[in-house]
Kinemage of the C-alpha trace (Angstrom):
@kinemage 1
@onewidth
@group {chain A} dominant
@subgroup {mainchain}
@vectorlist {calphas} color= white
{ca unk a 1} P 13.747 -4.716 -48.672
{ca unk a 2} L 14.677 -1.102 -49.333
{ca unk a 3} L 18.316 -0.140 -48.794
{ca unk a 4} L 17.380 2.806 -46.579
{ca unk a 5} L 16.406 1.769 -43.031
{ca unk a 6} L 12.938 2.736 -41.878
{ca unk a 7} L 14.340 2.734 -38.342
{ca unk a 8} L 17.827 3.297 -36.910
{ca unk a 9} L 19.026 3.063 -33.329
{ca unk a 10} L 22.450 4.653 -32.969
{ca unk a 11} L 24.657 4.231 -29.938
{ca unk a 12} L 21.781 3.588 -27.549
{ca unk a 13} L 23.005 3.470 -23.943
{ca unk a 14} L 20.814 3.151 -20.859
{ca unk a 15} L 22.239 3.387 -17.352
{ca unk a 16} L 20.160 2.491 -14.296
{ca unk a 17} L 21.530 2.759 -10.752
{ca unk a 18} L 24.087 -0.029 -10.557
{ca unk a 19} L 23.129 -1.521 -13.931
{ca unk a 20} L 24.264 -0.717 -17.480
{ca unk a 21} L 21.258 -2.169 -19.302
{ca unk a 22} L 22.222 -1.079 -22.842
{ca unk a 23} L 25.794 -0.317 -23.891
{ca unk a 24} L 26.209 1.561 -27.194
{ca unk a 25} L 23.776 -0.528 -29.250
{ca unk a 26} L 23.221 0.018 -32.974
{ca unk a 27} L 20.219 -1.540 -34.721
{ca unk a 28} L 18.556 -1.058 -38.105
{ca unk a 29} L 15.163 -2.127 -39.422
{ca unk a 30} L 14.075 -2.087 -43.062
{ca unk a 31} L 10.593 -1.871 -44.542
{ca unk a 32} L 9.045 -5.301 -45.028
{ca unk a 33} L 11.576 -6.954 -42.691
{ca unk a 34} L 11.219 -9.144 -39.624
{ca unk a 35} L 14.288 -8.457 -37.499
{ca unk a 36} L 14.614 -10.854 -34.553
{ca unk a 37} L 16.296 -9.676 -31.360
{ca unk a 38} L 17.753 -12.471 -29.225
{ca unk a 39} L 19.366 -12.498 -25.813
{ca unk a 40} L 19.203 -14.009 -22.363
{ca unk a 41} L 16.785 -12.699 -19.763
{ca unk a 42} L 18.261 -9.454 -18.486
{ca unk a 43} L 20.369 -8.962 -21.623
{ca unk a 44} L 18.707 -5.605 -22.276
{ca unk a 45} L 16.258 -6.442 -25.072
{ca unk a 46} L 13.122 -5.177 -23.363
{ca unk a 47} L 14.933 -2.073 -22.098
{ca unk a 48} L 15.984 -1.255 -25.653
{ca unk a 49} L 12.437 -1.680 -26.922
{ca unk a 50} L 11.024 0.377 -24.049
{ca unk a 51} L 13.342 3.182 -25.148
{ca unk a 52} L 12.048 2.853 -28.702
{ca unk a 53} L 8.462 2.946 -27.417
{ca unk a 54} L 9.045 6.077 -25.342
{ca unk a 55} L 8.770 4.388 -21.929
{ca unk a 56} L 12.434 5.061 -21.091
{ca unk a 57} L 14.707 7.898 -22.094
{ca unk a 58} L 18.168 6.782 -23.265
{ca unk a 59} L 21.214 7.978 -21.361
{ca unk a 60} L 22.925 8.440 -24.726
{ca unk a 61} L 22.177 7.748 -28.372
{ca unk a 62} L 19.556 8.657 -30.964
{ca unk a 63} L 16.588 7.173 -32.804
{ca unk a 64} L 15.830 7.885 -36.463
{ca unk a 65} L 12.618 7.043 -38.341
{ca unk a 66} L 12.760 7.476 -42.122
{ca unk a 67} L 16.090 9.247 -41.643
{ca unk a 68} L 14.686 11.868 -39.261
{ca unk a 69} L 15.750 12.082 -35.641
{ca unk a 70} L 12.902 11.223 -33.288
{ca unk a 71} L 12.403 12.610 -29.785
{ca unk a 72} L 10.255 10.227 -27.751
{ca unk a 73} L 8.907 11.469 -24.458
{ca unk a 74} L 6.056 8.970 -24.122
{ca unk a 75} L 4.326 6.043 -25.852
{ca unk a 76} L 1.958 8.590 -27.391
{ca unk a 77} L 4.937 10.062 -29.250
{ca unk a 78} L 5.920 6.606 -30.470
{ca unk a 79} L 2.373 5.813 -31.633
{ca unk a 80} L 2.238 9.143 -33.452
{ca unk a 81} L 5.488 8.168 -35.200
{ca unk a 82} L 3.929 4.873 -36.345
{ca unk a 83} L 5.529 2.631 -33.710
{ca unk a 84} L 3.386 0.048 -31.890
{ca unk a 85} L 4.332 -2.485 -29.228
{ca unk a 86} L 2.914 -5.734 -27.922
{ca unk a 87} L 4.376 -6.061 -24.436
{ca unk a 88} L 5.668 -9.216 -22.767
{ca unk a 89} L 3.445 -8.564 -19.750
{ca unk a 90} L -0.078 -7.510 -20.634
{ca unk a 91} L -0.984 -3.832 -20.593
{ca unk a 92} L -4.691 -4.519 -20.152
{ca unk a 93} L -7.369 -3.374 -17.689
{ca unk a 94} L -9.062 -6.624 -16.521
{ca unk a 95} L -12.528 -5.171 -15.672
{ca unk a 96} L -12.791 -3.490 -19.102
{ca unk a 97} L -14.206 -5.139 -22.209
{ca unk a 98} L -12.030 -6.045 -25.166
{ca unk a 99} L -13.274 -2.991 -27.038
{ca unk a 100} L -12.639 -0.644 -24.117
{ca unk a 101} L -9.088 -1.959 -23.786
{ca unk a 102} L -8.356 -1.648 -27.497
{ca unk a 103} L -9.579 1.953 -27.804
{ca unk a 104} L -8.112 3.098 -24.473
{ca unk a 105} L -6.160 6.278 -25.162
{ca unk a 106} L -7.616 6.475 -28.666
{ca unk a 107} L -11.313 6.853 -27.924
{ca unk a 108} L -13.889 8.178 -30.357
{ca unk a 109} L -16.909 9.983 -28.959
{ca unk a 110} L -20.319 10.642 -30.425
{ca unk a 111} L -23.163 12.890 -29.378
{ca unk a 112} L -22.946 14.340 -25.862
{ca unk a 113} L -19.414 13.022 -25.571
{ca unk a 114} L -20.477 9.367 -25.308
{ca unk a 115} L -18.028 6.658 -26.318
{ca unk a 116} L -18.669 5.258 -29.766
{ca unk a 117} L -17.932 1.644 -28.873
{ca unk a 118} L -20.213 0.113 -31.488
{ca unk a 119} L -18.100 1.331 -34.412
{ca unk a 120} L -14.891 0.313 -32.620
{ca unk a 121} L -16.300 -3.133 -31.810
{ca unk a 122} L -17.184 -3.645 -35.472
{ca unk a 123} L -13.658 -2.695 -36.516
{ca unk a 124} L -12.160 -5.001 -33.863
{ca unk a 125} L -14.296 -7.864 -35.147
{ca unk a 126} L -13.086 -7.225 -38.701
{ca unk a 127} L -9.437 -7.155 -37.569
{ca unk a 128} L -9.779 -10.306 -35.480
{ca unk a 129} L -11.401 -12.202 -38.341
{ca unk a 130} L -8.921 -10.924 -40.924
{ca unk a 131} L -5.902 -12.061 -38.913
{ca unk a 132} L -7.456 -15.196 -37.379
{ca unk a 133} L -7.485 -13.685 -33.880
{ca unk a 134} L -11.081 -14.426 -32.982
{ca unk a 135} L -12.245 -12.567 -29.868
{ca unk a 136} L -15.570 -11.314 -28.570
{ca unk a 137} L -15.316 -7.479 -28.576
{ca unk a 138} L -17.726 -7.286 -25.638
{ca unk a 139} L -16.033 -9.916 -23.436
{ca unk a 140} L -14.533 -8.809 -20.108
{ca unk a 141} L -10.750 -9.128 -20.456
{ca unk a 142} L -10.281 -10.453 -16.909
{ca unk a 143} L -12.522 -13.422 -17.767
{ca unk a 144} L -10.498 -14.422 -20.829
{ca unk a 145} L -7.803 -17.130 -20.871
{ca unk a 146} L -4.220 -15.926 -21.058
{ca unk a 147} L -3.869 -16.844 -24.729
{ca unk a 148} L -6.945 -14.839 -25.696
{ca unk a 149} L -5.723 -11.846 -23.672
{ca unk a 150} L -2.562 -11.949 -25.779
{ca unk a 151} L -4.712 -11.717 -28.906
{ca unk a 152} L -6.270 -8.546 -27.493
{ca unk a 153} L -2.773 -7.041 -27.138
{ca unk a 154} L -2.054 -7.824 -30.780
{ca unk a 155} L -5.395 -6.375 -31.900
{ca unk a 156} L -4.582 -3.144 -30.020
{ca unk a 157} L -1.487 -2.781 -32.191
{ca unk a 158} L -3.294 -3.590 -35.439
{ca unk a 159} L -6.140 -1.207 -34.541
{ca unk a 160} L -3.664 1.704 -34.458
{ca unk a 161} L -2.208 0.904 -37.907
{ca unk a 162} L 1.407 1.126 -36.791
{ca unk a 163} L 4.085 0.747 -39.473
{ca unk a 164} L 6.875 -0.349 -37.105
{ca unk a 165} L 5.669 -3.171 -34.891
{ca unk a 166} L 7.512 -4.395 -31.803
{ca unk a 167} L 6.573 -7.870 -30.601
{ca unk a 168} L 8.140 -8.403 -27.152
{ca unk a 169} L 7.863 -12.135 -26.376
{ca unk a 170} L 4.440 -12.342 -28.049
{ca unk a 171} L 4.380 -16.156 -28.132
{ca unk a 172} L 5.454 -16.642 -24.512
{ca unk a 173} L 1.831 -17.193 -23.453
{ca unk a 174} L 0.532 -18.836 -26.635
{ca unk a 175} L -0.065 -22.486 -27.429
{ca unk a 176} L 1.962 -23.981 -30.306
{ca unk a 177} L -1.060 -23.650 -32.574
{ca unk a 178} L -1.596 -20.000 -31.604
{ca unk a 179} L 2.114 -19.304 -32.083
{ca unk a 180} L 1.937 -20.761 -35.599
{ca unk a 181} L -1.040 -18.501 -36.292
{ca unk a 182} L 0.959 -15.494 -35.082
{ca unk a 183} L 3.809 -16.376 -37.435
{ca unk a 184} L 1.314 -16.333 -40.308
{ca unk a 185} L 0.020 -12.959 -39.107
{ca unk a 186} L 3.529 -11.525 -38.999
{ca unk a 187} L 4.241 -12.686 -42.524
{ca unk a 188} L 1.010 -11.108 -43.741
{ca unk a 189} L 1.888 -7.831 -42.020
{ca unk a 190} L 5.331 -7.555 -43.641
{ca unk a 191} L 3.805 -8.535 -46.982
{ca unk a 192} L 1.662 -5.406 -46.604
{ca unk a 193} L 4.740 -3.253 -45.974
{ca unk a 194} L 4.898 -3.328 -42.186
{ca unk a 195} L 8.241 -3.810 -40.415
{ca unk a 196} L 8.643 -5.945 -37.310
{ca unk a 197} L 11.123 -6.247 -34.462
{ca unk a 198} L 10.515 -9.682 -32.973
{ca unk a 199} L 11.837 -10.521 -29.500
{ca unk a 200} L 11.614 -14.166 -28.506
{ca unk a 201} L 13.500 -16.925 -26.696
{ca unk a 202} L 12.239 -19.626 -29.044
{ca unk a 203} L 15.038 -20.334 -31.482
{ca unk a 204} L 12.865 -22.421 -33.796
{ca unk a 205} L 10.539 -19.457 -34.273
{ca unk a 206} L 13.443 -17.130 -35.025
{ca unk a 207} L 14.868 -19.416 -37.676
{ca unk a 208} L 11.412 -19.911 -39.170
{ca unk a 209} L 10.231 -16.311 -39.407
{ca unk a 210} L 13.166 -13.841 -39.240
{ca unk a 211} L 14.947 -12.150 -42.115
{ca unk a 212} L 17.817 -11.012 -39.861
{ca unk a 213} L 18.829 -11.909 -36.312
{ca unk a 214} L 20.700 -9.682 -33.852
{ca unk a 215} L 22.020 -11.059 -30.557
{ca unk a 216} L 22.495 -8.988 -27.390
{ca unk a 217} L 24.432 -10.301 -24.401
{ca unk a 218} L 24.608 -8.437 -21.083
{ca unk a 219} L 23.644 -5.148 -22.677
{ca unk a 220} L 26.035 -5.309 -25.630
{ca unk a 221} L 25.452 -6.221 -29.244
{ca unk a 222} L 27.272 -9.486 -30.003
{ca unk a 223} L 26.541 -9.697 -33.708
{ca unk a 224} L 23.989 -10.251 -36.463
{ca unk a 225} L 23.275 -13.227 -38.669
{ca unk a 226} L 20.547 -14.750 -40.838
{ca unk a 227} L 18.595 -18.018 -40.642
{ca unk a 228} L 20.557 -19.290 -43.637
{ca unk a 229} L 23.831 -18.800 -41.753
{ca unk a 230} L 22.796 -20.097 -38.329
{ca unk a 231} L 21.165 -22.967 -36.490
{ca unk a 232} L 19.755 -23.316 -32.987
{ca unk a 233} L 23.070 -24.356 -31.455
{ca unk a 234} L 24.927 -21.365 -32.926
{ca unk a 235} L 22.250 -18.915 -31.787
{ca unk a 236} L 22.193 -20.419 -28.291
{ca unk a 237} L 25.958 -20.104 -28.003
{ca unk a 238} L 25.855 -16.479 -29.186
{ca unk a 239} L 23.213 -15.695 -26.566
{ca unk a 240} L 24.832 -17.418 -23.604
{ca unk a 241} L 28.523 -17.216 -24.490
{ca unk a 242} L 29.027 -20.980 -24.168
{ca unk a 243} L 27.774 -24.217 -25.674
{ca unk a 244} L 24.220 -24.998 -24.551
{ca unk a 245} L 22.833 -28.523 -24.252
{ca unk a 246} L 19.463 -28.266 -25.973
{ca unk a 247} L 18.716 -31.968 -25.430
{ca unk a 248} L 18.992 -33.525 -21.967
{ca unk a 249} L 19.354 -37.248 -21.263
{ca unk a 250} L 16.697 -37.899 -18.662
{ca unk a 251} L 17.513 -41.586 -18.277
{ca unk a 252} L 15.039 -44.277 -17.305
{ca unk a 253} L 12.483 -43.544 -14.606
{ca unk a 254} L 12.266 -45.746 -11.502
{ca unk a 255} L 8.848 -44.849 -10.040
{ca unk a 256} L 8.203 -45.583 -6.380
{ca unk a 257} L 5.236 -45.070 -4.089
{ca unk a 258} L 2.240 -42.921 -5.011
{ca unk a 259} L 2.712 -39.290 -3.936
{ca unk a 260} L -0.271 -37.584 -5.584
{ca unk a 261} L -3.641 -39.269 -6.044
{ca unk a 262} L -6.495 -37.425 -7.759
{ca unk a 263} L -9.841 -39.233 -7.782
{ca unk a 264} L -13.028 -38.221 -9.613
{ca unk a 265} L -12.121 -34.551 -9.366
{ca unk a 266} L -14.561 -31.880 -10.518
{ca unk a 267} L -13.623 -28.192 -10.389
{ca unk a 268} L -15.445 -25.101 -11.652
{ca unk a 269} L -14.039 -21.993 -13.313
{ca unk a 270} L -14.802 -18.364 -12.399
{ca unk a 271} L -18.131 -18.559 -14.241
{ca unk a 272} L -19.257 -21.574 -12.157
{ca unk a 273} L -18.876 -23.776 -15.239
{ca unk a 274} L -17.235 -27.196 -15.064
{ca unk a 275} L -13.551 -26.807 -15.941
{ca unk a 276} L -12.249 -30.143 -14.606
{ca unk a 277} L -14.692 -32.981 -15.228
{ca unk a 278} L -14.349 -36.189 -13.165
{ca unk a 279} L -10.552 -36.444 -13.540
{ca unk a 280} L -8.522 -39.247 -11.941
{ca unk a 281} L -4.795 -40.066 -12.040
{ca unk a 282} L -1.855 -40.980 -9.812
{ca unk a 283} L 1.698 -39.635 -9.730
{ca unk a 284} L 4.539 -41.591 -8.157
{ca unk a 285} L 7.952 -40.921 -6.696
{ca unk a 286} L 10.729 -40.403 -9.230
{ca unk a 287} L 8.580 -39.782 -12.303
{ca unk a 288} L 7.425 -36.811 -14.371
{ca unk a 289} L 3.798 -36.769 -15.460
{ca unk a 290} L 3.317 -34.257 -18.266
{ca unk a 291} L -0.023 -32.464 -18.466
{ca unk a 292} L -0.603 -31.493 -22.095
{ca unk a 293} L -3.441 -29.675 -23.801
{ca unk a 294} L -4.446 -26.512 -25.566
{ca unk a 295} L -4.746 -23.737 -23.009
{ca unk a 296} L -8.229 -23.378 -21.587
{ca unk a 297} L -9.054 -27.073 -21.315
{ca unk a 298} L -8.876 -27.319 -17.537
{ca unk a 299} L -5.151 -27.567 -16.839
{ca unk a 300} L -5.049 -24.258 -14.950
{ca unk a 301} L -8.030 -25.127 -12.763
{ca unk a 302} L -6.662 -28.615 -12.063
{ca unk a 303} L -3.313 -27.255 -10.874
{ca unk a 304} L -5.017 -24.558 -8.805
{ca unk a 305} L -7.208 -27.174 -7.098
{ca unk a 306} L -4.210 -29.364 -6.240
{ca unk a 307} L -2.290 -26.392 -4.802
{ca unk a 308} L -5.208 -25.029 -2.777
{ca unk a 309} L -5.863 -21.992 -4.939
{ca unk a 310} L -9.297 -23.184 -6.116
{ca unk a 311} L -12.148 -25.020 -4.405
{ca unk a 312} L -12.975 -28.589 -5.343
{ca unk a 313} L -16.635 -29.309 -6.165
{ca unk a 314} L -16.378 -33.103 -5.992
{ca unk a 315} L -13.657 -35.693 -5.664
{ca unk a 316} L -10.515 -36.052 -3.568
{ca unk a 317} L -6.849 -35.048 -3.670
{ca unk a 318} L -4.252 -36.867 -1.579
{ca unk a 319} L -0.621 -35.748 -1.184
{ca unk a 320} L 1.829 -38.157 0.432
{ca unk a 321} L -1.039 -39.974 2.115
{ca unk a 322} L -2.594 -36.803 3.543
{ca unk a 323} L -5.955 -35.347 2.548
{ca unk a 324} L -5.311 -32.211 0.483
{ca unk a 325} L -8.846 -31.587 -0.817
{ca unk a 326} L -9.785 -27.943 -0.203
{ca unk a 327} L -6.866 -27.431 2.164
{ca unk a 328} L -5.097 -24.054 2.322
{ca unk a 329} L -2.033 -23.396 0.144
{ca unk a 330} L 0.108 -23.233 3.314
{ca unk a 331} L -1.142 -26.622 4.515
{ca unk a 332} L -0.467 -28.194 1.114
{ca unk a 333} L 2.994 -26.606 1.044
{ca unk a 334} L 3.726 -28.081 4.471
{ca unk a 335} L 2.823 -31.518 3.102
{ca unk a 336} L 5.956 -31.217 0.960
{ca unk a 337} L 4.548 -29.587 -2.163
{ca unk a 338} L 6.438 -27.060 -4.273
{ca unk a 339} L 4.588 -24.964 -6.834
{ca unk a 340} L 5.963 -23.067 -9.832
{ca unk a 341} L 2.802 -21.167 -10.862
{ca unk a 342} L 1.577 -20.420 -14.370
{ca unk a 343} L 1.514 -16.669 -13.749
{ca unk a 344} L 4.726 -15.770 -11.922
{ca unk a 345} L 3.659 -12.203 -11.228
{ca unk a 346} L 0.145 -12.993 -9.970
{ca unk a 347} L 0.794 -16.126 -7.930
{ca unk a 348} L 4.577 -16.436 -7.643
{ca unk a 349} L 5.918 -13.111 -6.404
{ca unk a 350} L 5.144 -9.968 -4.492
{ca unk a 351} L 6.639 -7.578 -7.015
{ca unk a 352} L 7.102 -4.688 -4.591
{ca unk a 353} L 9.045 -6.916 -2.166
{ca unk a 354} L 12.779 -7.436 -2.408
{ca unk a 355} L 14.248 -10.642 -3.797
{ca unk a 356} L 15.264 -11.609 -0.265
{ca unk a 357} L 11.681 -11.510 1.036
{ca unk a 358} L 10.290 -13.239 -2.049
{ca unk a 359} L 12.681 -16.115 -1.400
{ca unk a 360} L 10.999 -16.858 1.948
{ca unk a 361} L 7.326 -16.263 1.100
{ca unk a 362} L 6.395 -19.827 2.116
{ca unk a 363} L 8.865 -20.178 5.045
{ca unk a 364} L 9.020 -16.677 6.540
{ca unk a 365} L 7.296 -17.834 9.741
{ca unk a 366} L 9.779 -20.659 10.316
{ca unk a 367} L 13.318 -20.707 11.742
{ca unk a 368} L 15.852 -19.355 10.943
{ca unk a 369} L 13.854 -16.556 9.287
{ca unk a 370} L 11.588 -15.953 12.266
{ca unk a 371} L 12.161 -16.260 15.997
{ca unk a 372} L 9.449 -15.485 18.553
{ca unk a 373} L 7.495 -13.815 15.759
{ca unk a 374} L 10.383 -11.501 14.886
{ca unk a 375} L 11.861 -11.223 11.401
{ca unk a 376} L 15.517 -12.317 11.325
{ca unk a 377} L 17.030 -9.927 8.774
{ca unk a 378} L 20.526 -11.413 8.769
{ca unk a 379} L 19.316 -14.959 8.103
{ca unk a 380} L 17.013 -13.703 5.340
{ca unk a 381} L 19.852 -11.747 3.731
{ca unk a 382} L 22.272 -14.677 3.885
{ca unk a 383} L 19.676 -17.028 2.394
{ca unk a 384} L 19.074 -14.609 -0.474
{ca unk a 385} L 22.752 -14.138 -1.267
{ca unk a 386} L 23.322 -17.908 -1.396
{ca unk a 387} L 20.305 -18.562 -3.642
{ca unk a 388} L 20.951 -15.613 -5.975
{ca unk a 389} L 24.395 -17.026 -6.687
{ca unk a 390} L 23.320 -20.679 -6.845
{ca unk a 391} L 20.467 -20.021 -9.269
{ca unk a 392} L 22.276 -17.278 -11.230
{ca unk a 393} L 19.673 -14.569 -10.643
{ca unk a 394} L 20.874 -11.510 -12.561
{ca unk a 395} L 20.448 -8.577 -10.155
{ca unk a 396} L 22.646 -5.787 -8.750
{ca unk a 397} L 21.854 -7.014 -5.211
{ca unk a 398} L 19.691 -9.469 -3.292
{ca unk a 399} L 17.409 -6.760 -1.892
{ca unk a 400} L 16.327 -5.303 -5.256
{ca unk a 401} L 12.562 -5.334 -5.821
{ca unk a 402} L 11.311 -8.337 -7.774
{ca unk a 403} L 9.610 -5.899 -10.157
{ca unk a 404} L 13.036 -4.751 -11.394
{ca unk a 405} L 13.974 -8.211 -12.666
{ca unk a 406} L 13.427 -9.558 -16.157
{ca unk a 407} L 10.802 -12.260 -16.551
{ca unk a 408} L 13.342 -15.068 -16.649
{ca unk a 409} L 15.092 -13.878 -13.523
{ca unk a 410} L 11.742 -13.579 -11.740
{ca unk a 411} L 11.186 -17.223 -12.666
{ca unk a 412} L 14.573 -18.171 -11.221
{ca unk a 413} L 13.635 -16.541 -7.915
{ca unk a 414} L 10.490 -18.684 -7.734
{ca unk a 415} L 12.366 -21.874 -8.595
{ca unk a 416} L 15.093 -21.094 -6.072
{ca unk a 417} L 12.479 -20.594 -3.346
{ca unk a 418} L 10.445 -23.692 -4.178
{ca unk a 419} L 13.391 -26.083 -4.471
{ca unk a 420} L 15.294 -24.787 -1.446
{ca unk a 421} L 13.610 -27.184 0.981
{ca unk a 422} L 12.776 -30.900 1.189
{ca unk a 423} L 9.845 -31.648 -1.107
{ca unk a 424} L 7.884 -34.708 -2.170
{ca unk a 425} L 5.811 -33.180 -4.960
{ca unk a 426} L 6.809 -30.547 -7.512
{ca unk a 427} L 4.057 -28.942 -9.547
{ca unk a 428} L 5.593 -26.979 -12.419
{ca unk a 429} L 3.028 -25.036 -14.460
{ca unk a 430} L 4.528 -23.489 -17.629
{ca unk a 431} L 7.970 -23.384 -15.927
{ca unk a 432} L 9.837 -22.011 -18.957
{ca unk a 433} L 7.245 -19.600 -20.343
{ca unk a 434} L 9.043 -16.450 -21.526
{ca unk a 435} L 12.443 -17.792 -20.454
{ca unk a 436} L 15.658 -17.741 -22.506
{ca unk a 437} L 17.461 -20.810 -23.797
{ca unk a 438} L 20.145 -20.776 -21.113
{ca unk a 439} L 17.553 -20.554 -18.360
{ca unk a 440} L 15.472 -23.286 -20.018
{ca unk a 441} L 18.497 -25.584 -19.905
{ca unk a 442} L 18.929 -24.780 -16.203
{ca unk a 443} L 15.235 -25.200 -15.301
{ca unk a 444} L 14.979 -28.499 -17.160
{ca unk a 445} L 18.067 -29.801 -15.359
{ca unk a 446} L 16.537 -28.794 -12.006
{ca unk a 447} L 13.293 -30.634 -12.805
{ca unk a 448} L 15.170 -33.780 -13.809
{ca unk a 449} L 17.366 -33.527 -10.713
{ca unk a 450} L 14.204 -33.517 -8.577
{ca unk a 451} L 12.949 -36.592 -10.437
{ca unk a 452} L 16.286 -38.300 -9.893
{ca unk a 453} L 16.062 -37.499 -6.176
{ca unk a 454} L 12.711 -39.277 -5.973
{ca unk a 455} L 10.390 -36.265 -6.172
{ca unk a 456} L 7.105 -36.711 -8.010
{ca unk a 457} L 6.783 -34.042 -10.708
{ca unk a 458} L 3.591 -32.809 -12.359
{ca unk a 459} L 4.614 -30.754 -15.406
{ca unk a 460} L 1.913 -28.666 -17.104
{ca unk a 461} L 3.087 -27.097 -20.345
{ca unk a 462} L 1.747 -26.029 -23.713
{ca unk a 463} L 5.205 -26.678 -25.201
{ca unk a 464} L 5.019 -30.183 -26.675
{ca unk a 465} L 8.802 -30.333 -27.083
{ca unk a 466} L 9.149 -29.702 -23.349
{ca unk a 467} L 6.470 -32.244 -22.465
{ca unk a 468} L 8.060 -34.947 -24.633
{ca unk a 469} L 11.605 -34.226 -23.458
{ca unk a 470} L 10.941 -34.254 -19.717
{ca unk a 471} L 7.931 -36.519 -19.169
{ca unk a 472} L 7.779 -40.227 -18.457
{ca unk a 473} L 4.007 -40.344 -18.921
{ca unk a 474} L 1.751 -37.749 -20.546
{ca unk a 475} L -1.861 -36.983 -19.626
{ca unk a 476} L -3.704 -35.058 -22.341
{ca unk a 477} L -6.620 -32.835 -21.316
{ca unk a 478} L -9.463 -31.762 -23.549
{ca unk a 479} L -12.645 -29.999 -22.455
{ca unk a 480} L -11.923 -30.695 -18.798
{ca unk a 481} L -11.345 -34.440 -19.202
{ca unk a 482} L -8.215 -36.569 -19.539
{ca unk a 483} L -8.399 -38.043 -23.020
{ca unk a 484} L -5.590 -40.528 -22.393
{ca unk a 485} L -2.423 -41.110 -20.390
{ca unk a 486} L 0.352 -42.324 -22.683
{ca unk a 487} L 3.974 -43.405 -22.419
{ca unk a 488} L 6.170 -40.459 -23.499
{ca unk a 489} L 8.606 -42.793 -25.252
{ca unk a 490} L 5.835 -44.420 -27.284
{ca unk a 491} L 3.969 -41.395 -28.622
{ca unk a 492} L 4.532 -38.515 -31.037
{ca unk a 493} L 3.626 -34.868 -31.486
{ca unk a 494} L 1.061 -35.861 -34.072
{ca unk a 495} L -0.655 -38.325 -31.740
{ca unk a 496} L -0.642 -35.820 -28.892
{ca unk a 497} L -1.987 -33.142 -31.216
{ca unk a 498} L -4.981 -35.317 -32.103
{ca unk a 499} L -5.708 -35.999 -28.427
{ca unk a 500} L -5.401 -32.264 -27.687
{ca unk a 501} L -8.011 -31.659 -30.375
{ca unk a 502} L -10.411 -34.118 -28.731
{ca unk a 503} L -9.786 -37.009 -31.136
{ca unk a 504} L -9.499 -40.264 -29.167
{ca unk a 505} L -7.584 -43.307 -30.286
């Protein structure tokens, strides 16, 4: 690395009403370096990067690129300065094609002002093949799985030839295999002289890929270290300010009566193609059944069918002895089902609503929140204040819009709502996606507490470490079918990986 930073952030401070998001932060980035930025949800990482990308204006401080002060009034200014960003939440237009999304804001036109998409599509294909990010340039983005949409975000950055690349939680929506591919891409980029700021909650990834690591806690810079000087426990303690238990003792399961029974279930995807193919399994009281598989093999459609978000073509679903096949989400909720959805913003929250109203989305019509059809504001407010404190939701107040929260704190709001009532079945779909290590510890403890209380838990996750740590049994899906259901204590990552690839025993 050169001794002169390619990028300097000096004294960056950002004040929002009631919140000091960044407090006098200094950060340097050198050419050919991967600099990891760690911190809890709400620590100020994304705010800092949004300042660097021209989305926010700092209250105080300055930004220098190649030693020259940079004035950023918009992302266009940042792109012109050679700064590109892959955002935590997708900045894509679902009805557009991959090519249209990639060239948006950077369009080339031919004769009569017509878009020259053919040349762009060819370049996108070359980029995707070069960096092992295979996508169809003519596919509609809204039809693509989440992991493939993330690839489109990365291709957008590579298409613009940025020299300073910001990756804000880029692996939060990727499978382990895709995340490994991204690590290889990052290494190739820095080998070609690019410089990367890498924001992630996954400590293993940081230690594997970073040259330097800077930790931010509650808006302030705590310190910097290197992978050679740190381990996961040290990094977790720097982030949270206390010792974090990365391994939980789940104890032995004592399964009871069947809570969820799925028999010969067939479900289609949006293209009317079979996504879940004749699947059967049971889930009992006091156990965690892990649902493993590479994303796009039917897990999403299976969970949506069980929770009433997708129609069943054939087969039956029974919850606590009641028919749940093709019932409404409200009816299934009233059967005692809690649902932590895969996409917290699409299916878990109304972002424009306050935290208080989001905490009663599935009980707003019941007492004490409603009487004679009238909203009971005081009861709603009191409920929110109790849950915000109990679940450590980082917010200036309980009425702040859900859109103002970090991703991890949005997840805490959903978990607080879903677990704040008697339940028989908990369906947790990617419950720790994009969540920091302290919040992961908390969410895992809540899942195991539900298991201990006799709740049946269906855990869908692409994180094999999470599946192995929390599950009692593991069902592996491939191409819409369950390849096998195995004992979590008698299997390994390697065996699960083979099943996920469609290789049977």
